[in-house]
C-alpha positions in Angstrom: 58.1 30.3 60.8 60.3 28.5 58.4 60.3 24.8 57.9 62.7 23.2 60.5 63.6 20.5 58.0 65.2 23.1 55.7 67.7 24.2 58.3 70.9 22.3 57.4 72.6 23.3 60.6 69.8 22.1 62.9 70.0 19.2 65.2 67.8 16.2 64.4 67.0 12.8 65.8 65.6 9.6 64.3 62.3 8.3 65.6 60.8 4.8 65.2 57.2 3.7 65.6 55.8 0.3 66.6 55.6 -0.7 62.9 59.4 -0.1 62.5 58.9 3.1 60.4 61.6 5.7 60.8 61.3 9.5 60.8 63.8 12.3 60.7 62.6 14.7 63.5 63.8 18.1 64.6 65.4 17.7 68.1 63.7 20.8 69.5 60.2 19.4 68.9 58.7 17.0 71.4 58.5 13.3 70.4 54.9 12.5 69.4 53.0 9.7 71.0 53.7 6.3 69.5 57.2 7.1 68.5 60.5 6.5 70.3 64.0 7.9 69.8 66.3 5.5 67.9 69.1 8.0 67.4 69.7 10.9 69.8 70.1 14.5 68.6 72.9 14.8 66.0 73.4 16.4 62.6 71.1 15.6 59.7 73.7 13.7 57.7 74.2 11.2 60.6 70.4 10.8 60.9 70.1 10.1 57.1 72.9 7.6 57.3 71.2 5.9 60.3 67.9 5.7 58.5 69.5 4.3 55.4 71.4 1.6 57.4 68.6 0.6 59.7 65.3 0.9 57.7 66.0 -1.5 54.8 62.4 -2.6 54.2 60.0 0.3 54.0 57.0 -1.9 54.6 55.3 -1.7 58.1 56.1 -4.7 60.3 52.5 -5.9 60.2 52.6 -6.1 56.4 55.9 -8.0 56.5 54.4 -10.5 59.0 51.3 -11.0 56.7 53.6 -11.6 53.7 55.6 -14.1 55.7 52.5 -15.9 56.8 51.2 -16.0 53.2 54.5 -17.5 52.0 54.3 -20.3 54.6 50.8 -21.3 53.6 
């Protein structure tokens, strides 16, 4: 089986977990536990654009919260 991420004509979706981390995900593969669909199945370029626009801070939410708490102290 070839890598589904290498198929430029495949349909993908964007997943997000509770930490706000995003993932490009092949549309034909079931969404894993702990992840939700943030962008429904579309082409890879649209998914890449969505991730770039919406995932500006690569740090997990829990780390961002700790940094904010530390800055307040």
